[in-house]
FINU-556251 format. One record per residue (C-alpha): y, z, x; residue number from 1. Coordinates in steps of 0.2 Angstrom, whole numbers, padded with zeros to 4 digits. Each point is the difference from the previous one (the first is absolute). Layout:
% FINU-556251
<site><v>Y</v><w>Z</w><u>X</u><nulum>NUM</nulum></site>
...
***
This chain:
% FINU-556251
<site><v>0032</v><w>-0028</w><u>-0067</u><nulum>1</nulum></site>
<site><v>0007</v><w>-0016</w><u>0007</u><nulum>2</nulum></site>
<site><v>0008</v><w>0011</w><u>0013</u><nulum>3</nulum></site>
<site><v>-0017</v><w>0006</w><u>0005</u><nulum>4</nulum></site>
<site><v>-0006</v><w>-0018</w><u>0001</u><nulum>5</nulum></site>
<site><v>0015</v><w>-0007</w><u>0011</u><nulum>6</nulum></site>
<site><v>-0003</v><w>0015</w><u>0012</u><nulum>7</nulum></site>
<site><v>-0020</v><w>-0004</w><u>0003</u><nulum>8</nulum></site>
<site><v>0004</v><w>-0019</w><u>-0001</u><nulum>9</nulum></site>
<site><v>0010</v><w>0004</w><u>0015</u><nulum>10</nulum></site>
<site><v>-0012</v><w>0011</w><u>0008</u><nulum>11</nulum></site>
<site><v>-0014</v><w>-0013</w><u>0000</u><nulum>12</nulum></site>
<site><v>0008</v><w>-0014</w><u>0007</u><nulum>13</nulum></site>
<site><v>0005</v><w>0011</w><u>0015</u><nulum>14</nulum></site>
<site><v>-0007</v><w>-0007</w><u>0016</u><nulum>15</nulum></site>
<site><v>-0019</v><w>0002</w><u>0000</u><nulum>16</nulum></site>
<site><v>0000</v><w>0002</w><u>0019</u><nulum>17</nulum></site>
<site><v>0006</v><w>0017</w><u>-0005</u><nulum>18</nulum></site>
<site><v>-0011</v><w>0016</w><u>-0006</u><nulum>19</nulum></site>
<site><v>-0005</v><w>0001</w><u>-0019</u><nulum>20</nulum></site>
<site><v>0014</v><w>0010</w><u>-0011</u><nulum>21</nulum></site>
<site><v>-0001</v><w>0017</w><u>-0003</u><nulum>22</nulum></site>
<site><v>0009</v><w>0006</w><u>-0015</u><nulum>23</nulum></site>
<site><v>0002</v><w>0020</w><u>-0003</u><nulum>24</nulum></site>
<site><v>0008</v><w>0005</w><u>-0015</u><nulum>25</nulum></site>
<site><v>0002</v><w>0016</w><u>-0010</u><nulum>26</nulum></site>
<site><v>0001</v><w>-0009</w><u>-0017</u><nulum>27</nulum></site>
<site><v>-0013</v><w>0003</w><u>-0010</u><nulum>28</nulum></site>
<site><v>0005</v><w>-0015</w><u>-0013</u><nulum>29</nulum></site>
<site><v>-0009</v><w>-0016</w><u>0000</u><nulum>30</nulum></site>
<site><v>0014</v><w>-0012</w><u>0004</u><nulum>31</nulum></site>
<site><v>-0008</v><w>-0005</w><u>0016</u><nulum>32</nulum></site>
<site><v>-0018</v><w>-0002</w><u>-0006</u><nulum>33</nulum></site>
<site><v>0007</v><w>-0010</w><u>-0015</u><nulum>34</nulum></site>
<site><v>0011</v><w>-0012</w><u>0012</u><nulum>35</nulum></site>
<site><v>-0015</v><w>-0002</w><u>0013</u><nulum>36</nulum></site>
<site><v>-0012</v><w>-0006</w><u>-0015</u><nulum>37</nulum></site>
<site><v>0013</v><w>-0012</w><u>-0007</u><nulum>38</nulum></site>
<site><v>0001</v><w>-0008</w><u>0017</u><nulum>39</nulum></site>
<site><v>-0018</v><w>0001</w><u>0003</u><nulum>40</nulum></site>
<site><v>0003</v><w>0009</w><u>0016</u><nulum>41</nulum></site>
<site><v>-0016</v><w>0010</w><u>0006</u><nulum>42</nulum></site>
<site><v>0001</v><w>0017</w><u>0003</u><nulum>43</nulum></site>
<site><v>-0006</v><w>0016</w><u>0006</u><nulum>44</nulum></site>
<site><v>0006</v><w>0017</w><u>-0009</u><nulum>45</nulum></site>
<site><v>-0016</v><w>0011</w><u>0005</u><nulum>46</nulum></site>
<site><v>-0011</v><w>-0003</w><u>-0014</u><nulum>47</nulum></site>
<site><v>-0017</v><w>-0009</w><u>0000</u><nulum>48</nulum></site>
<site><v>-0011</v><w>-0007</w><u>-0014</u><nulum>49</nulum></site>
<site><v>0006</v><w>-0013</w><u>-0014</u><nulum>50</nulum></site>
<site><v>-0006</v><w>0008</w><u>-0017</u><nulum>51</nulum></site>
<site><v>-0001</v><w>0018</w><u>0005</u><nulum>52</nulum></site>
<site><v>0012</v><w>0003</w><u>0015</u><nulum>53</nulum></site>
<site><v>0001</v><w>0016</w><u>0011</u><nulum>54</nulum></site>
<site><v>0011</v><w>0004</w><u>0015</u><nulum>55</nulum></site>
<site><v>-0008</v><w>-0003</w><u>0016</u><nulum>56</nulum></site>
<site><v>0011</v><w>0000</w><u>0014</u><nulum>57</nulum></site>
<site><v>-0011</v><w>-0009</w><u>0010</u><nulum>58</nulum></site>
<site><v>0007</v><w>-0016</w><u>-0006</u><nulum>59</nulum></site>
<site><v>0015</v><w>0002</w><u>0009</u><nulum>60</nulum></site>
<site><v>-0009</v><w>-0007</w><u>0013</u><nulum>61</nulum></site>
<site><v>-0006</v><w>-0015</w><u>-0007</u><nulum>62</nulum></site>
<site><v>0008</v><w>-0017</w><u>0001</u><nulum>63</nulum></site>
<site><v>-0002</v><w>-0016</w><u>-0011</u><nulum>64</nulum></site>
<site><v>-0005</v><w>-0015</w><u>0009</u><nulum>65</nulum></site>
<site><v>-0006</v><w>-0019</w><u>-0003</u><nulum>66</nulum></site>
<site><v>-0014</v><w>-0008</w><u>0010</u><nulum>67</nulum></site>
<site><v>0009</v><w>-0014</w><u>0010</u><nulum>68</nulum></site>
<site><v>-0017</v><w>-0009</w><u>0007</u><nulum>69</nulum></site>
<site><v>-0016</v><w>0002</w><u>-0007</u><nulum>70</nulum></site>
<site><v>-0009</v><w>-0005</w><u>0015</u><nulum>71</nulum></site>
<site><v>0009</v><w>0010</w><u>0013</u><nulum>72</nulum></site>
<site><v>0002</v><w>0016</w><u>-0013</u><nulum>73</nulum></site>
<site><v>0018</v><w>0000</w><u>0004</u><nulum>74</nulum></site>
<site><v>0009</v><w>0010</w><u>-0011</u><nulum>75</nulum></site>
<site><v>0021</v><w>0002</w><u>-0002</u><nulum>76</nulum></site>
<site><v>0009</v><w>0015</w><u>-0009</u><nulum>77</nulum></site>
<site><v>0009</v><w>-0007</w><u>-0014</u><nulum>78</nulum></site>
<site><v>0020</v><w>0002</w><u>0000</u><nulum>79</nulum></site>
<site><v>0005</v><w>0005</w><u>-0018</u><nulum>80</nulum></site>
<site><v>-0008</v><w>0019</w><u>0001</u><nulum>81</nulum></site>
<site><v>0009</v><w>0016</w><u>-0003</u><nulum>82</nulum></site>
<site><v>-0004</v><w>0018</w><u>0004</u><nulum>83</nulum></site>
<site><v>0006</v><w>0010</w><u>-0013</u><nulum>84</nulum></site>
<site><v>0001</v><w>0019</w><u>0002</u><nulum>85</nulum></site>
<site><v>0005</v><w>0011</w><u>-0015</u><nulum>86</nulum></site>
<site><v>0004</v><w>0016</w><u>0009</u><nulum>87</nulum></site>
<site><v>0003</v><w>0010</w><u>-0016</u><nulum>88</nulum></site>
<site><v>-0012</v><w>-0006</w><u>-0011</u><nulum>89</nulum></site>
<site><v>0001</v><w>-0012</w><u>-0015</u><nulum>90</nulum></site>
<site><v>0001</v><w>-0001</w><u>-0019</u><nulum>91</nulum></site>
<site><v>-0017</v><w>-0008</w><u>-0001</u><nulum>92</nulum></site>
<site><v>-0010</v><w>0012</w><u>0011</u><nulum>93</nulum></site>
<site><v>-0010</v><w>0012</w><u>-0007</u><nulum>94</nulum></site>
<site><v>-0011</v><w>0014</w><u>0003</u><nulum>95</nulum></site>
<site><v>-0018</v><w>-0002</w><u>-0002</u><nulum>96</nulum></site>
<site><v>-0015</v><w>0012</w><u>-0002</u><nulum>97</nulum></site>
<site><v>-0013</v><w>-0012</w><u>0004</u><nulum>98</nulum></site>
<site><v>-0010</v><w>0005</w><u>0016</u><nulum>99</nulum></site>
<site><v>-0006</v><w>-0018</w><u>0004</u><nulum>100</nulum></site>
<site><v>0014</v><w>-0002</w><u>0011</u><nulum>101</nulum></site>
<site><v>0006</v><w>0008</w><u>0016</u><nulum>102</nulum></site>
<site><v>0018</v><w>0001</w><u>-0007</u><nulum>103</nulum></site>
<site><v>0005</v><w>0005</w><u>-0018</u><nulum>104</nulum></site>
<site><v>0013</v><w>-0011</w><u>-0004</u><nulum>105</nulum></site>
<site><v>0000</v><w>-0014</w><u>-0010</u><nulum>106</nulum></site>
<site><v>0011</v><w>-0016</w><u>-0003</u><nulum>107</nulum></site>
<site><v>0002</v><w>-0006</w><u>-0019</u><nulum>108</nulum></site>
<site><v>0006</v><w>-0015</w><u>-0005</u><nulum>109</nulum></site>
<site><v>0005</v><w>0007</w><u>-0018</u><nulum>110</nulum></site>
<site><v>0012</v><w>0015</w><u>0000</u><nulum>111</nulum></site>
<site><v>-0008</v><w>0007</w><u>-0014</u><nulum>112</nulum></site>
<site><v>-0017</v><w>0001</w><u>0009</u><nulum>113</nulum></site>
<site><v>-0005</v><w>0016</w><u>0009</u><nulum>114</nulum></site>
<site><v>0000</v><w>0018</w><u>-0006</u><nulum>115</nulum></site>
<site><v>0002</v><w>0007</w><u>0017</u><nulum>116</nulum></site>
<site><v>0018</v><w>0005</w><u>0007</u><nulum>117</nulum></site>
<site><v>0010</v><w>-0014</w><u>0007</u><nulum>118</nulum></site>
<site><v>0001</v><w>0000</w><u>0019</u><nulum>119</nulum></site>
<site><v>0018</v><w>0002</w><u>0002</u><nulum>120</nulum></site>
<site><v>0008</v><w>0010</w><u>0013</u><nulum>121</nulum></site>
<site><v>0011</v><w>0010</w><u>-0010</u><nulum>122</nulum></site>
<site><v>0014</v><w>0009</w><u>0010</u><nulum>123</nulum></site>
<site><v>0004</v><w>0008</w><u>0018</u><nulum>124</nulum></site>
<site><v>-0006</v><w>0017</w><u>-0005</u><nulum>125</nulum></site>
<site><v>-0018</v><w>-0008</w><u>-0002</u><nulum>126</nulum></site>
<site><v>0001</v><w>-0003</w><u>0019</u><nulum>127</nulum></site>
<site><v>-0019</v><w>0007</w><u>0003</u><nulum>128</nulum></site>
<site><v>-0007</v><w>-0016</w><u>-0012</u><nulum>129</nulum></site>
<site><v>0004</v><w>-0009</w><u>0015</u><nulum>130</nulum></site>
<site><v>-0014</v><w>0006</w><u>0009</u><nulum>131</nulum></site>
<site><v>-0014</v><w>-0005</w><u>-0014</u><nulum>132</nulum></site>
<site><v>-0006</v><w>-0018</w><u>-0002</u><nulum>133</nulum></site>
<site><v>0008</v><w>-0012</w><u>-0005</u><nulum>134</nulum></site>
<site><v>0014</v><w>0006</w><u>0007</u><nulum>135</nulum></site>
<site><v>-0007</v><w>0007</w><u>0017</u><nulum>136</nulum></site>
<site><v>-0007</v><w>-0017</w><u>0001</u><nulum>137</nulum></site>
<site><v>0017</v><w>-0011</w><u>-0001</u><nulum>138</nulum></site>
<site><v>0010</v><w>0011</w><u>0009</u><nulum>139</nulum></site>
<site><v>-0013</v><w>-0002</w><u>0015</u><nulum>140</nulum></site>
<site><v>0002</v><w>-0019</w><u>-0002</u><nulum>141</nulum></site>
<site><v>0018</v><w>0000</w><u>0000</u><nulum>142</nulum></site>
<site><v>0000</v><w>0011</w><u>0016</u><nulum>143</nulum></site>
<site><v>-0013</v><w>-0010</w><u>0008</u><nulum>144</nulum></site>
<site><v>0012</v><w>-0017</w><u>-0004</u><nulum>145</nulum></site>
<site><v>0017</v><w>0008</w><u>0006</u><nulum>146</nulum></site>
<site><v>-0009</v><w>0007</w><u>0015</u><nulum>147</nulum></site>
<site><v>-0006</v><w>-0017</w><u>0008</u><nulum>148</nulum></site>
<site><v>0011</v><w>-0007</w><u>0014</u><nulum>149</nulum></site>
<site><v>0013</v><w>-0011</w><u>-0002</u><nulum>150</nulum></site>
<site><v>0001</v><w>0004</w><u>-0021</u><nulum>151</nulum></site>
<site><v>0016</v><w>-0003</w><u>-0009</u><nulum>152</nulum></site>
<site><v>0003</v><w>0011</w><u>-0016</u><nulum>153</nulum></site>
<site><v>0011</v><w>-0008</w><u>-0011</u><nulum>154</nulum></site>
<site><v>0005</v><w>0013</w><u>-0013</u><nulum>155</nulum></site>
<site><v>0010</v><w>-0006</w><u>-0017</u><nulum>156</nulum></site>
<site><v>0003</v><w>0013</w><u>-0015</u><nulum>157</nulum></site>
<site><v>-0007</v><w>0015</w><u>0007</u><nulum>158</nulum></site>
<site><v>0011</v><w>0015</w><u>0001</u><nulum>159</nulum></site>
<site><v>-0009</v><w>0011</w><u>0014</u><nulum>160</nulum></site>
<site><v>-0001</v><w>0014</w><u>-0013</u><nulum>161</nulum></site>
<site><v>-0020</v><w>0000</w><u>0004</u><nulum>162</nulum></site>
<site><v>-0004</v><w>0012</w><u>0015</u><nulum>163</nulum></site>
<site><v>-0016</v><w>-0006</w><u>0002</u><nulum>164</nulum></site>
<site><v>0005</v><w>-0018</w><u>0000</u><nulum>165</nulum></site>
<site><v>0014</v><w>0004</w><u>0011</u><nulum>166</nulum></site>
<site><v>-0013</v><w>0010</w><u>0012</u><nulum>167</nulum></site>
<site><v>-0011</v><w>-0014</w><u>0004</u><nulum>168</nulum></site>
<site><v>0017</v><w>-0012</w><u>0003</u><nulum>169</nulum></site>
<site><v>0006</v><w>0012</w><u>0012</u><nulum>170</nulum></site>
<site><v>-0018</v><w>0002</w><u>0009</u><nulum>171</nulum></site>
<site><v>0004</v><w>-0020</w><u>0003</u><nulum>172</nulum></site>
<site><v>0015</v><w>0001</w><u>0007</u><nulum>173</nulum></site>
<site><v>-0009</v><w>0009</w><u>0015</u><nulum>174</nulum></site>
<site><v>-0007</v><w>-0017</w><u>0004</u><nulum>175</nulum></site>
<site><v>0013</v><w>-0011</w><u>0012</u><nulum>176</nulum></site>
<site><v>-0006</v><w>-0016</w><u>-0009</u><nulum>177</nulum></site>
<site><v>0005</v><w>0005</w><u>-0019</u><nulum>178</nulum></site>
<site><v>0014</v><w>-0006</w><u>-0008</u><nulum>179</nulum></site>
<site><v>0007</v><w>0007</w><u>-0017</u><nulum>180</nulum></site>
<site><v>0010</v><w>-0010</w><u>-0014</u><nulum>181</nulum></site>
<site><v>0009</v><w>0010</w><u>-0012</u><nulum>182</nulum></site>
<site><v>0008</v><w>-0009</w><u>-0016</u><nulum>183</nulum></site>
<site><v>0008</v><w>0015</w><u>-0007</u><nulum>184</nulum></site>
<site><v>0018</v><w>0008</w><u>-0005</u><nulum>185</nulum></site>
<site><v>0007</v><w>0006</w><u>0017</u><nulum>186</nulum></site>
<site><v>0007</v><w>0015</w><u>-0009</u><nulum>187</nulum></site>
<site><v>-0016</v><w>0006</w><u>-0004</u><nulum>188</nulum></site>
<site><v>-0003</v><w>0018</w><u>0009</u><nulum>189</nulum></site>
<site><v>-0017</v><w>-0006</w><u>0007</u><nulum>190</nulum></site>
<site><v>0006</v><w>-0017</w><u>0008</u><nulum>191</nulum></site>
<site><v>0016</v><w>0008</w><u>0008</u><nulum>192</nulum></site>
<site><v>-0015</v><w>0012</w><u>0007</u><nulum>193</nulum></site>
<site><v>-0008</v><w>-0015</w><u>0006</u><nulum>194</nulum></site>
<site><v>0018</v><w>-0008</w><u>0006</u><nulum>195</nulum></site>
<site><v>0004</v><w>0015</w><u>0010</u><nulum>196</nulum></site>
<site><v>-0015</v><w>-0004</w><u>0012</u><nulum>197</nulum></site>
<site><v>0008</v><w>-0015</w><u>0006</u><nulum>198</nulum></site>
<site><v>-0016</v><w>-0007</w><u>0005</u><nulum>199</nulum></site>
<site><v>0002</v><w>-0019</w><u>0002</u><nulum>200</nulum></site>
<site><v>-0017</v><w>-0003</w><u>-0008</u><nulum>201</nulum></site>
<site><v>0006</v><w>0008</w><u>-0018</u><nulum>202</nulum></site>
<site><v>0010</v><w>-0015</w><u>-0009</u><nulum>203</nulum></site>
<site><v>0009</v><w>0006</w><u>-0014</u><nulum>204</nulum></site>
<site><v>0007</v><w>-0013</w><u>-0012</u><nulum>205</nulum></site>
<site><v>0012</v><w>0007</w><u>-0016</u><nulum>206</nulum></site>
<site><v>0016</v><w>-0004</w><u>-0007</u><nulum>207</nulum></site>
<site><v>0005</v><w>-0013</w><u>-0012</u><nulum>208</nulum></site>
<site><v>0001</v><w>-0019</w><u>0000</u><nulum>209</nulum></site>
<site><v>0016</v><w>-0011</w><u>-0002</u><nulum>210</nulum></site>
<site><v>-0004</v><w>0001</w><u>-0018</u><nulum>211</nulum></site>
<site><v>-0001</v><w>0019</w><u>-0001</u><nulum>212</nulum></site>
<site><v>-0020</v><w>-0003</w><u>-0002</u><nulum>213</nulum></site>
<site><v>-0010</v><w>0015</w><u>0007</u><nulum>214</nulum></site>
<site><v>-0009</v><w>-0008</w><u>0016</u><nulum>215</nulum></site>
<site><v>-0013</v><w>0012</w><u>0000</u><nulum>216</nulum></site>
<site><v>-0006</v><w>-0002</w><u>-0018</u><nulum>217</nulum></site>
<site><v>-0017</v><w>-0008</w><u>-0001</u><nulum>218</nulum></site>
<site><v>0008</v><w>-0015</w><u>-0009</u><nulum>219</nulum></site>
<site><v>0012</v><w>-0004</w><u>0013</u><nulum>220</nulum></site>
<site><v>-0011</v><w>0001</w><u>0013</u><nulum>221</nulum></site>
<site><v>-0013</v><w>-0013</w><u>-0008</u><nulum>222</nulum></site>
<site><v>0013</v><w>-0011</w><u>-0006</u><nulum>223</nulum></site>
<site><v>0011</v><w>0000</w><u>0016</u><nulum>224</nulum></site>
<site><v>-0007</v><w>0007</w><u>0014</u><nulum>225</nulum></site>
<site><v>-0019</v><w>-0005</w><u>0000</u><nulum>226</nulum></site>
<site><v>0000</v><w>-0018</w><u>0008</u><nulum>227</nulum></site>
<site><v>-0002</v><w>-0013</w><u>-0014</u><nulum>228</nulum></site>
<site><v>-0016</v><w>-0009</w><u>0000</u><nulum>229</nulum></site>
<site><v>0001</v><w>-0016</w><u>0009</u><nulum>230</nulum></site>
<site><v>-0002</v><w>-0012</w><u>-0018</u><nulum>231</nulum></site>
<site><v>0003</v><w>-0016</w><u>0014</u><nulum>232</nulum></site>
<site><v>-0016</v><w>0005</w><u>0011</u><nulum>233</nulum></site>
<site><v>-0010</v><w>0004</w><u>-0013</u><nulum>234</nulum></site>
<site><v>0004</v><w>-0016</w><u>-0008</u><nulum>235</nulum></site>
<site><v>-0005</v><w>-0009</w><u>0014</u><nulum>236</nulum></site>
<site><v>-0016</v><w>0008</w><u>0005</u><nulum>237</nulum></site>
<site><v>-0005</v><w>-0003</w><u>-0021</u><nulum>238</nulum></site>
<site><v>0005</v><w>-0018</w><u>0004</u><nulum>239</nulum></site>
<site><v>-0010</v><w>-0002</w><u>0016</u><nulum>240</nulum></site>
<site><v>-0015</v><w>0008</w><u>-0010</u><nulum>241</nulum></site>
<site><v>0001</v><w>-0014</w><u>-0012</u><nulum>242</nulum></site>
<site><v>0002</v><w>-0014</w><u>0012</u><nulum>243</nulum></site>
<site><v>-0014</v><w>0005</w><u>0010</u><nulum>244</nulum></site>
<site><v>-0011</v><w>0002</w><u>-0017</u><nulum>245</nulum></site>
<site><v>0004</v><w>-0018</w><u>-0005</u><nulum>246</nulum></site>
<site><v>-0002</v><w>-0007</w><u>0017</u><nulum>247</nulum></site>
<site><v>-0018</v><w>0007</w><u>-0001</u><nulum>248</nulum></site>
<site><v>-0003</v><w>-0005</w><u>-0017</u><nulum>249</nulum></site>
<site><v>0006</v><w>-0018</w><u>0005</u><nulum>250</nulum></site>
<site><v>-0013</v><w>-0002</w><u>0014</u><nulum>251</nulum></site>
***
């Protein structure tokens, strides 16, 4: 949990001039959601509603914004917002028999709630499952994001064992401005195939650090590769806000 909190904390403090972060994961646990909730970070996971949450892929096109000037109707998209795509489903997604929604997939807060089948993409043998919702919508979003110009896809903890995902990544490599950064065991056969392409747009990071740690493990990436939050700048910003606030109060 703390590792995920550190991961997302570092992501939300990245340069706000960059596009919003998109997280695509094949994990179906709730570590990401729990960490984001604990940090108070808003995120979009493809579901809409509050009490009764149903899958609605249209929300991936939405953004949270704050009103800057009431008089000029000026808005600014907030920085700490994450798009989370769970490509293989989630343990808290369940089939819904309700006909009042376009998509019969619910997100439940209590794992004991709901009587429908859990929406977890089970095995590579069920490849046809990706053709139905919500999987088809999630893979479409994945394809749409990585096919954009000047996209960088950073891959951590994925062994390239799912052909349906590999196919989309290989498609993206047909775009000259696409970049692929893979943190994985260099002895993995699929990684060797990528390396044999000798493509300068593909960066493969593997091996061990001086202390024997696997540099492609998630914990090493979070603690040693992702840049640290600049605490000094954050403290300076907070100090400026307080000074400005007290100055206005005294005037």
